[in-house]
N, C-alpha and C positions, 0 to 999 in steps of 0.2 A: 503494500498500497502503500504510494506521495504522502508524503509530508505536506502539505504547500499550506504556506502563511494564509492567514484569514487576515482580508481587510471588510471593516461595514462602508458601503455607498449613504456619502453624506447628503446627496440627492434623490427624491425616486429615478430618476432617468440616466445617472451615473451605472448601472449594473455592467454592462459592456467594458467599459475601461475599468471597474475596480477586479472584473475577471481576467480583463487583461492585465491589471496588476501583480493580480497573485500570481500567474505564470512565472510575467517577470520577474519576478521574486524569488520565486521558485530556481529559477536559475539565478537569478545571482544579482540580480538589474535591479535597483533601488531605484523608484521613482513615486510620484506623488499622484493623487486624483485630480486635480485640477491640470497638472502638464500633460498626464493621458487625454484626460475629458479632451484639451484646446485641441491634441496630436492628433486627436480620433477625430476633429469636427465633431462631434457630441452638442446634440443638441433638445429639443422638450421632445421632440419624436423618438431622442434616444440613442442609439449607436447600428451601424449597419456592420454584418459581419467583415462585410468589405469595406468598410474601414477601418473595424477594428485589424484586420489580415493586414491595412496601408501601412502605419502605425508602430507595427509589429516589423516590418519592414522597413522603415525608415528607422529605425532600435538600432539594426543587422542582423534581428533574425529575419530563420527561414521560413517560411510557410504557405500554404496555397488554398487555394476555396474550398470551403468544407461545404460539405454536400447539405443544402437544407432542404433540400425534395421531398425530403421522408415527414416531416414538420408541417408543409405547404401542402403536402399530397392528404396528409389526416386533417389540416384545417379545412382544406374545399370537401373533406369523405366530413366533416362532419355536420360544418354548412349545408349541405346537400339531407343527411341525415333529417341535421332538428328542421328546414324549413319545410321539406314532408308530411314532418310528424304534423311542427305547428299549424299546418292549413289545414291537412285531414282530422286534425281531434280536436283544437283548439280555435284556427277565428284567422282572417286575413291581416289584423291588424297587430299580433304576436310577430314578434322577431325575437332570433338569437343574439346575443352579443358575443366578447373575445372568451373562444374554450380559454379555458385554465389547466393544466394538467396538475392535479392534487398528485403528490409521493407517499404519502399517508393512505390515502383511498384506497390508490392505483386505478384514479376512475379522472377521468374527461367533465370537469366542472361548467358549465356553458350555465350563464343566463339571462332566463328569460324575459322581455320590452314588451311592453304595448304602446306601443304609439297610439297618442288620442289628444283631441285636438287643445288640450293644455300641454302637450306636452308625450316625452318617451319618458314613462316610468318603469322601475319594477316590480313586475310580477311573480315571478317564481325561481324555476331553475331546472334541468335538466343533467343527469348525468349521467356517461356513458364507461363502460369497460374500457380497458385496454386495445381489446376486438369492436373498440365504438358498437358494442351491441347498448339497447338502452336499458341502464340497471333501474332510472328509478327516474316520475318526472311530477311534477308539482300536483297536485288535481287541480282539475280547471277551478273548482268552483273555489279553492281555497285561493287561483288568482283572481278568478272578478273580486271574490270579497276585498282581496286588494291593493285592488286599481278604484273601486270603488269608495275603501277607503280613504285612500290617494288623495281621489277629487274632491271627496268631501271637504278635504281640508289646503285641499287648493288652494292661493286667491285669482282672481282673473278678471280681467277689464273687460264690461261693459259699458254700452252707450244708451242709458237709458235716463228718464227723472227721473227724482226720487221717490215719487210717488209711484210708481207704476214701478220700481221695488219694493216699497213695503206692501202694496195690494199681493205682491207673489209671495211675500213671507221671506223674501231673501234680507239677508240683514248685511249692508252695503253701506263704506265709509266712501261717500261723495267729494266728486270734484269738484 
C-alpha cells in the first residue's frame, strides 16, 4: 500500500489541484494549493483532467491522458435510466440531478428535482447499484408531498390589487 501525504482542500472547487499536490508530494515535490491551482488554471468549475496533466508536465512529470470514458459512459447510461424511469413513473416535470457515487453504500445516488413555475426544487432520490440497477426510489407520493410543502413556503411575485389578494385568502406583502 502506498503512503501518500494528505492535504485538505481550502475551496470547494480545488479538489483537482489538491489531489495533484498529494501525488507530487509522494514523489518528493513540495508545493502549495494556491500555486498549483494557478498553474492548473482552476476556476469555480474545478479543474479538467487535461489541466491537471498539463500542470504536472510543466513541473517535469511525465504522464498521459486519463481514460475518462468509463465515467462518462456511466453518466450517460445513468441519465438514460433515470430519464426513462422518471418519465414512465413520475412525470415529465421530474428531472435527475448530478449522479454521485457513494463509496460506503457502493451505490450511485441521483437527486430527483421537480421543475415548477417557481424554480427547480429537490423532490427525492434514486439509488442504483454498481451495475446500474435501480435499488431505491423515493415513493412518488413522498415526492409530491415534498414539492407541495416547499411550494407553500416559497414566496412569489404576483401583480394584483391588495383587495383581490385578501378576497382569495392570500396573505401577501404589497409593494
